C-alpha positions as CSV (number, residue, x, y, z in Angstrom):
1,M,0.0,0.0,0.0
2,S,1.3,3.4,-0.9
3,L,1.1,6.0,1.8
4,D,1.0,9.8,1.9
5,T,2.8,10.1,5.3
6,I,4.4,8.0,7.9
7,I,4.9,9.3,11.4
8,R,7.8,7.2,12.8
9,N,9.4,6.8,16.2
10,V,6.3,7.5,18.3
11,R,4.7,5.7,21.3
12,V,1.1,5.3,20.3
13,V,-1.5,5.9,23.0
14,R,-4.8,4.1,22.4
15,P,-7.9,4.5,24.5
16,G,-8.2,1.9,27.2
17,V,-4.7,0.4,26.5
18,D,-2.3,0.9,29.4
19,D,1.0,0.6,27.4
20,A,2.0,3.1,24.8
21,K,3.8,1.0,22.2
22,A,6.6,2.1,19.9
23,L,4.9,2.0,16.4
24,D,4.7,3.8,13.1
25,V,1.5,5.5,11.9
26,G,0.8,5.4,8.2
27,I,-1.6,7.9,6.7
28,K,-3.4,7.8,3.3
29,D,-6.0,10.3,2.1
30,G,-6.4,11.9,5.5
31,R,-7.1,8.6,7.2
32,I,-5.0,6.2,9.3
33,A,-4.1,3.4,7.0
34,R,-1.7,1.4,9.0
35,V,-0.3,1.2,12.6
36,D,2.6,-1.1,12.9
37,A,6.3,-1.4,13.8
38,G,8.7,-0.7,11.0
39,I,6.3,0.3,8.2
40,P,8.3,0.3,4.9
41,T,9.1,3.7,3.7
42,G,9.6,3.0,0.0
43,D,6.6,4.7,-1.6
44,V,5.9,7.5,0.8
45,D,5.6,11.2,0.2
46,E,6.6,12.4,3.6
47,I,8.3,10.8,6.7
48,I,8.0,12.6,10.0
49,D,10.2,11.8,13.0
50,G,8.1,11.7,16.1
51,K,11.2,11.9,18.4
52,N,9.9,9.2,20.7
53,R,7.0,11.4,21.8
54,L,3.6,10.1,22.9
55,A,1.1,10.0,20.0
56,F,-2.4,10.7,21.3
57,P,-5.5,10.6,19.1
58,G,-6.7,14.1,18.4
59,L,-8.7,15.4,21.3
60,V,-12.5,15.9,21.1
61,D,-13.2,19.0,23.3
62,A,-16.9,18.3,23.7
63,H,-17.8,21.4,25.6
64,M,-16.9,24.8,24.2
65,H,-18.7,28.1,23.7
66,V,-17.2,29.7,20.6
67,G,-18.9,33.0,19.7
68,I,-20.4,33.7,23.1
69,Y,-18.6,37.0,23.8
70,S,-17.1,37.9,20.4
71,P,-18.5,37.7,16.9
72,L,-18.6,34.0,15.8
73,A,-16.3,34.4,12.8
74,D,-13.6,36.1,14.9
75,D,-13.9,33.7,17.8
76,A,-14.0,30.6,15.6
77,A,-10.6,31.6,14.1
78,S,-8.7,32.6,17.2
79,E,-10.2,30.0,19.6
80,S,-9.8,27.1,17.2
81,K,-6.1,28.0,16.9
82,A,-6.0,27.8,20.7
83,A,-7.7,24.4,20.5
84,A,-5.0,23.1,18.0
85,M,-2.4,24.3,20.5
86,G,-3.9,22.0,23.1
87,G,-4.1,18.9,20.8
88,V,-7.8,19.4,20.2
89,T,-8.8,18.4,16.6
90,T,-12.6,18.5,17.0
91,A,-14.4,21.3,18.8
92,L,-18.0,20.8,19.8
93,T,-19.6,24.1,20.8
94,Y,-22.9,24.8,22.7
95,F,-25.0,27.3,20.8
96,R,-28.4,28.8,21.3
97,T,-30.7,31.6,20.3
98,G,-31.2,34.6,22.5
99,Q,-28.7,37.2,23.8
100,Y,-25.0,36.6,23.3
101,Y,-23.9,34.3,20.3
102,L,-25.8,35.8,17.3
103,N,-28.1,37.9,19.6
104,K,-31.1,36.7,17.7
105,G,-34.2,34.7,18.5
106,G,-36.6,33.0,16.1
107,P,-36.7,29.5,14.5
108,Y,-33.6,27.4,14.0
109,A,-34.6,27.0,10.4
110,E,-33.4,30.6,9.9
111,F,-30.8,30.8,12.7
112,Y,-28.7,27.7,12.2
113,P,-27.9,28.0,8.5
114,E,-26.5,31.5,9.4
115,V,-24.3,29.8,12.1
116,L,-23.0,27.3,9.6
117,E,-22.3,30.0,6.9
118,I,-20.4,32.1,9.3
119,S,-18.4,29.1,10.6
120,D,-17.4,27.9,7.1
121,G,-13.7,28.5,6.5
122,N,-13.0,30.0,10.0
123,Y,-12.1,26.9,12.0
124,W,-8.6,25.5,12.2
125,V,-10.0,22.3,13.7
126,D,-13.0,20.2,12.8
127,Y,-16.2,21.4,14.5
128,G,-19.8,20.7,15.3
129,Y,-22.6,22.2,17.4
130,H,-24.9,21.2,20.3
131,L,-28.1,23.2,20.2
132,A,-30.5,24.3,22.9
133,P,-34.2,24.3,22.2
134,I,-35.1,27.6,24.0
135,S,-38.6,28.2,22.8
136,S,-41.4,25.7,22.5
137,S,-41.3,25.9,18.7
138,H,-37.7,24.8,18.8
139,I,-38.8,21.4,20.1
140,D,-40.7,20.8,16.9
141,E,-37.5,21.6,15.0
142,M,-35.3,19.0,16.7
143,E,-36.1,16.4,14.0
144,S,-35.0,18.7,11.1
145,L,-31.9,19.7,13.0
146,L,-31.0,16.0,13.3
147,T,-31.9,14.9,9.7
148,D,-31.0,18.1,7.8
149,H,-28.1,19.4,9.7
150,G,-26.6,16.5,11.7
151,V,-27.2,17.9,15.2
152,C,-27.8,14.9,17.5
153,S,-27.1,16.5,20.9
154,F,-29.4,19.0,22.6
155,K,-28.9,21.1,25.7
156,I,-31.0,22.3,28.7
157,F,-29.8,25.1,30.9
158,M,-31.8,24.3,34.0
159,F,-31.2,27.6,35.8
160,Y,-32.1,29.9,32.9
161,G,-35.8,30.1,33.7
162,G,-35.3,32.2,36.8
163,Y,-31.7,33.3,37.1
164,G,-29.3,35.3,34.9
165,L,-26.2,34.1,33.1
166,H,-23.9,36.1,35.5
167,G,-26.1,36.5,38.6
168,K,-29.5,37.3,40.0
169,T,-32.1,38.8,37.7
170,D,-35.8,39.3,37.4
171,K,-38.1,37.2,35.2
172,D,-38.8,39.9,32.7
173,A,-35.1,40.5,32.1
174,Q,-34.6,36.8,31.8
175,R,-37.4,36.5,29.2
176,Q,-35.7,39.2,27.2
177,F,-32.3,37.5,27.6
178,L,-33.8,34.3,26.1
179,M,-35.8,36.2,23.5
180,I,-38.9,34.2,24.0
181,G,-42.5,35.1,23.7
182,E,-45.2,35.6,26.4
183,D,-46.6,32.2,25.8
184,D,-43.2,30.5,26.3
185,S,-41.9,29.3,29.6
186,Y,-38.3,28.0,30.1
187,D,-39.1,25.7,32.9
188,I,-39.2,22.0,34.0
189,A,-42.2,21.3,31.8
190,H,-40.2,22.6,28.8
191,F,-37.3,20.4,29.8
192,E,-39.6,17.4,29.9
193,F,-40.9,18.1,26.4
194,I,-37.3,18.3,25.1
195,M,-36.6,14.9,26.5
196,R,-39.9,13.5,25.0
197,S,-38.9,14.8,21.6
198,A,-35.4,13.3,21.9
199,R,-37.0,10.0,22.8
200,K,-39.3,10.1,19.8
201,L,-36.2,10.7,17.6
202,M,-34.5,7.7,19.1
203,Q,-37.5,5.5,18.3
204,K,-38.0,6.9,14.8
205,Y,-34.3,6.7,13.8
206,P,-33.0,3.5,15.6
207,E,-29.7,3.6,13.6
208,M,-28.9,6.9,15.3
209,A,-30.5,6.2,18.7
210,D,-27.2,5.7,20.6
211,Q,-25.9,9.1,19.5
212,I,-29.0,11.2,20.2
213,S,-28.6,12.7,23.6
214,V,-29.7,15.5,25.9
215,S,-27.2,17.4,28.0
216,L,-28.0,19.3,31.1
217,H,-26.4,22.2,33.0
218,C,-27.7,21.2,36.4
219,E,-28.4,24.1,38.8
220,L,-31.8,25.2,40.2
221,A,-32.7,28.9,39.9
222,D,-34.8,28.9,43.1
223,I,-31.7,27.8,45.2
224,L,-29.4,30.2,43.4
225,N,-31.8,33.2,44.0
226,A,-32.2,32.4,47.7
227,Y,-28.5,31.8,48.4
228,T,-27.2,34.7,46.4
229,K,-29.4,37.0,48.5
230,I,-28.1,35.4,51.7
231,V,-24.4,35.6,50.7
232,Q,-24.6,39.1,49.5
233,K,-26.5,40.3,52.6
234,D,-24.1,38.6,54.9
235,G,-21.0,40.0,53.2
236,T,-18.6,37.8,55.0
237,L,-17.4,35.9,51.9
238,T,-15.9,37.5,48.9
239,G,-14.5,36.3,45.5
240,L,-14.8,32.8,44.4
241,R,-15.8,31.6,47.9
242,A,-18.8,33.9,47.8
243,Y,-19.8,32.8,44.3
244,S,-19.6,29.1,45.3
245,A,-21.7,29.7,48.4
246,A,-24.2,31.7,46.3
247,R,-24.6,28.7,43.9
248,P,-24.1,25.9,46.4
249,P,-23.3,22.3,45.5
250,H,-26.7,21.0,46.6
251,S,-28.3,23.1,43.9
252,E,-26.4,20.9,41.4
253,G,-27.4,17.7,43.3
254,L,-31.1,18.5,43.4
255,A,-31.1,19.5,39.8
256,I,-29.5,16.2,38.9
257,W,-32.2,14.3,40.7
258,I,-34.9,16.3,38.9
259,A,-33.2,15.8,35.5
260,S,-32.8,12.1,36.1
261,Y,-36.4,11.5,37.1
262,L,-37.5,13.4,34.0
263,A,-35.3,11.1,31.9
264,Y,-37.0,8.1,33.6
265,E,-40.5,9.5,33.0
266,T,-39.8,10.3,29.4
267,E,-37.7,7.2,28.6
268,C,-35.0,9.5,27.3
269,L,-32.1,7.0,27.7
270,N,-29.1,9.1,26.8
271,I,-28.4,11.8,29.4
272,N,-25.2,13.9,29.8
273,L,-24.7,15.6,33.1
274,L,-22.3,18.5,32.3
275,H,-19.5,20.0,34.3
276,L,-20.0,18.3,37.7
277,T,-18.1,20.4,40.2
278,S,-18.4,18.9,43.7
279,R,-18.7,15.8,45.8
280,K,-22.5,16.4,46.2
281,A,-23.0,16.7,42.4
282,V,-21.0,13.5,41.6
283,E,-22.6,11.5,44.4
284,A,-26.1,12.7,43.3
285,A,-25.2,11.6,39.7
286,L,-24.0,8.2,40.9
287,M,-27.1,7.7,43.1
288,M,-29.3,8.4,40.1
289,Q,-27.3,5.8,38.0
290,E,-28.2,3.2,40.7
291,V,-31.8,4.2,40.8
292,F,-32.2,4.2,37.0
293,P,-29.6,1.7,35.7
294,H,-31.2,1.5,32.3
295,I,-30.5,5.1,31.6
296,Q,-27.1,5.7,29.8
297,F,-25.9,8.6,32.0
298,R,-22.6,10.2,31.1
299,R,-20.8,12.4,33.6
300,E,-18.5,15.3,32.6
301,V,-15.9,17.4,34.5
302,T,-13.9,20.4,33.3
303,L,-10.2,21.0,33.4
304,G,-10.8,24.2,35.4
305,H,-12.6,22.4,38.2
306,L,-9.7,19.8,38.2
307,L,-6.9,22.3,38.4
308,M,-8.3,25.2,40.6
309,D,-10.1,25.6,43.9
310,Y,-11.8,28.7,45.1
311,D,-8.7,30.0,46.8
312,T,-6.8,30.4,43.4
313,P,-5.1,33.7,43.0
314,A,-7.0,34.0,39.6
315,A,-10.0,35.3,41.6
316,C,-12.7,36.8,39.4
317,H,-10.9,35.6,36.3
318,A,-11.9,32.1,37.3
319,K,-15.6,32.9,37.6
320,V,-17.6,30.2,35.8
321,N,-21.0,28.4,36.1
322,P,-21.2,26.2,38.1
323,P,-18.5,27.8,40.3
324,I,-15.0,26.7,41.1
325,R,-15.3,24.8,44.4
326,S,-13.2,23.9,47.5
327,R,-10.0,21.9,47.5
328,E,-11.9,19.0,49.1
329,D,-14.2,19.0,46.1
330,V,-11.3,19.1,43.7
331,E,-9.7,16.1,45.3
332,F,-13.1,14.2,45.2
333,L,-13.4,14.9,41.4
334,W,-9.9,13.4,40.9
335,E,-10.9,10.3,43.0
336,A,-14.0,9.9,40.9
337,L,-12.0,10.3,37.7
338,L,-9.4,7.7,38.7
339,D,-12.2,5.3,39.7
340,R,-13.7,5.7,36.2
341,K,-16.9,7.3,37.5
342,I,-16.4,10.3,35.2
343,D,-16.7,9.7,31.5
344,W,-14.9,12.6,29.9
345,V,-13.0,15.8,30.6
346,V,-13.6,19.1,28.7
347,S,-12.4,22.7,28.7
348,D,-15.8,24.5,28.8
349,H,-13.8,27.1,26.8
350,A,-15.5,30.5,26.6
351,C,-13.2,33.3,25.6
352,C,-14.2,36.1,28.0
353,S,-12.1,39.3,27.7
354,E,-10.3,41.0,30.6
355,E,-12.8,44.0,30.3
356,L,-15.7,41.7,30.8
357,K,-14.1,40.2,33.9
358,T,-12.9,43.4,35.6
359,D,-14.8,46.4,34.1
360,N,-16.4,48.6,36.8
361,H,-14.5,46.8,39.5
362,D,-13.1,48.5,42.6
363,H,-9.5,48.3,41.3
364,S,-8.1,48.5,44.8
365,D,-9.8,45.1,45.3
366,G,-10.0,43.5,41.9
367,N,-12.1,40.7,43.4
368,N,-15.7,41.8,43.1
369,I,-17.1,38.6,41.8
370,W,-20.7,39.9,41.3
371,V,-19.8,42.2,38.4
372,S,-17.6,39.8,36.5
373,K,-18.9,37.9,33.5
374,S,-18.9,34.1,33.6
375,G,-16.6,31.7,31.8
376,F,-13.0,31.6,30.6
377,G,-10.8,29.8,28.1
378,G,-8.6,26.8,28.5
379,T,-8.9,24.5,25.5
380,E,-5.2,25.1,24.8
381,Y,-4.2,23.4,28.1
382,L,-6.7,20.5,28.0
383,L,-4.2,17.7,27.2
384,S,-1.2,19.2,29.1
385,G,-3.3,19.9,32.2
386,L,-4.8,16.4,32.3
387,Y,-1.5,14.7,31.6
388,S,0.4,16.8,34.1
389,E,-1.9,16.3,37.0
390,G,-3.2,12.9,36.0
391,S,0.3,11.4,35.7
392,K,1.1,12.5,39.3
393,R,-1.9,10.6,40.5
394,G,-1.2,7.4,38.5
395,M,-3.5,7.9,35.6
396,S,-2.4,6.0,32.5
397,P,-2.2,7.7,29.1
398,G,-4.7,5.2,27.8
399,H,-7.2,6.3,30.4
400,M,-6.5,9.9,29.4
401,A,-7.2,9.1,25.8
402,E,-10.6,7.6,26.9
403,L,-11.5,10.8,28.7
404,V,-10.6,13.4,26.1
405,C,-10.7,11.4,22.8
406,K,-12.8,8.2,22.6
407,A,-15.6,8.6,25.1
408,P,-16.9,12.0,23.9
409,A,-16.4,10.9,20.2
410,E,-18.6,7.8,20.8
411,R,-21.3,9.6,22.6
412,Y,-21.6,12.5,20.2
413,G,-21.6,10.6,17.0
414,L,-18.1,11.1,15.8
415,A,-17.3,7.6,14.6
416,N,-14.1,8.5,12.8
417,K,-12.6,10.3,15.8
418,G,-11.0,9.3,19.1
419,D,-8.5,6.5,18.3
420,I,-5.3,5.8,16.4
421,A,-6.4,2.8,14.3
422,P,-6.9,2.0,10.6
423,G,-10.0,3.8,9.2
424,Y,-10.0,6.6,11.7
425,D,-9.3,10.2,10.7
426,A,-5.6,10.9,11.0
427,D,-6.1,13.3,13.9
428,I,-2.9,12.9,15.9
429,V,-1.2,14.8,18.7
430,L,2.5,14.5,19.6
431,L,3.1,15.2,23.3
432,D,6.5,15.5,24.9
433,P,5.8,13.9,28.3
434,D,9.0,15.2,29.9
435,E,8.8,18.9,28.9
436,T,7.8,21.2,31.7
437,F,6.4,24.6,31.0
438,V,4.8,27.5,32.8
439,V,1.4,28.7,31.5
440,R,1.6,32.2,30.1
441,A,-1.5,33.8,28.4
442,A,0.9,35.8,26.2
443,E,1.9,32.6,24.5
444,S,-1.7,31.5,23.6
445,E,-3.4,31.9,20.3
446,S,-6.6,32.8,22.2
447,L,-7.6,36.5,22.2
448,Q,-8.7,36.4,25.8
449,G,-5.6,38.2,27.0
450,Y,-5.3,36.4,30.3
451,T,-5.8,32.9,31.7
452,P,-6.8,31.8,35.2
453,F,-4.1,29.1,34.8
454,E,-1.4,31.8,34.6
455,G,1.8,30.7,36.3
456,M,0.9,27.0,36.7
457,E,3.7,24.6,35.9
458,L,2.6,21.7,33.7
459,T,4.6,18.7,32.6
460,G,3.7,17.3,29.2
461,K,3.6,19.7,26.3
462,V,1.9,19.4,22.9
463,K,4.5,19.7,20.2
464,S,2.6,18.9,17.0
465,T,-1.1,18.5,16.0
466,F,-2.3,16.9,12.8
467,L,-5.8,17.2,11.5
468,R,-6.7,14.5,8.9
469,G,-3.0,14.0,8.3
470,N,-2.2,17.7,7.8
471,L,0.1,19.5,10.3
472,I,-1.9,22.4,11.8
473,Y,0.3,23.2,14.9
474,E,4.0,22.8,15.6
475,N,6.3,24.0,18.3
476,G,4.2,27.1,19.3
477,N,3.0,28.0,15.8
478,I,-0.1,27.5,13.8
479,V,0.6,26.0,10.4
480,G,-1.3,26.5,7.2
481,P,-4.8,27.8,6.4
482,A,-8.1,27.0,8.2
483,T,-9.1,23.5,7.0
484,G,-11.6,22.5,9.8
485,Q,-14.7,20.7,8.5
486,Y,-18.2,20.8,9.8
487,Q,-19.1,17.4,11.4
488,S,-22.7,16.5,10.5
489,R,-23.5,13.9,13.1
490,P,-23.8,11.0,13.7
491,V,-20.9,10.3,11.3
492,P,-21.2,6.7,10.0
493,R,-18.0,4.7,10.5
494,G,-15.6,5.3,7.6
495,N,-17.4,8.3,6.2
496,Q,-16.5,12.0,6.3
């Protein structure tokens, strides 16, 4: 077999395989054609020396927010470059109607084609979108989103009905934020009907049933409103400790119970519990798995919640929903991860500029959490952060590849992603496991301008990223034009 490229002298990391074996990777027409020791180099266009680095499958960052605070075209370009820096080759972005993003309401039939048109040609990595049915009419559009546009994952923001994106708000302001009509209510009944619609799609399209899923941001507005009032009135806590107390862990736990019972009631069998932050949240999720063993729950954590606690010097720069928690919660997340009770790790990347974090602050303090916007970037540190901290705790590279490659690819219908094996897209990341570096925002391709991870020392640095066999990042530099392709899901095995 003639090959386009051979990457030699690498230790191939495969999901679920503990040992990284010294192998060559042969690439043909953007796909992995052969993985073997000593592949003949006679009829090959290019031979790349992997320098004994670890070769991971390209990462699937399954939770990003591209275009939330900046125009989508600009954000897609800069933040997908940041993704390539982190070894991410497929970015899945949560998107919705309403304020932020395109700042438009209306039907997805008009909204989503505009999203795709803007996206085309602006991503340096492959990309796809999860969509949130915000109005009742969007529920009726879920089938066309699946069959016409390849959107098989849908999101519910459980707190949106009665609480703002960044803090307490009134219901009229929240209705305006969501851009919904007087007859629409973003509430538990709406969430139920989304799940019922997803279940109907699973039944109507059995060949896609395993990849159709509903994802939930689990926090309850009533709890957030009550505790925000208490924390602000008391005034004892400030910064991230105050924000965590205002959005307490049991709000996550209770929301998980409600979401899980709705899944049981509606027979919606594929449920993703997003960005779990605390012992209470994880334990609630595990309890619900025992109560409803037939439901295929997936549990997610973010890199930020694994690397930072609420005493981080990053302060308001690390404001995010749900909040950064205590050191005890961080350690519990790692225990759950190592016990394989968490299914994947993501960045929850949302490029939020310095001005949105600190504008109108008392600059003598710089830690007024209530006026900061929520979210921050981090996709560029996804593999290095997981490798650095995971290795210290005994996590194998094969387990890491499950968490950031294979598991999210399987759930979200990316059959050609997530492994280094014949037939898969030649998405490959070369990581130097011994190189230690200090995180500096100035070195990132992201336009955020800061990072809450600033000054962290990480061991394990991404040196090269290949997308479908083409080098897109090497030694600190983006290579070539934007060649990211839209992933219409679920992707049948062996197809683009």
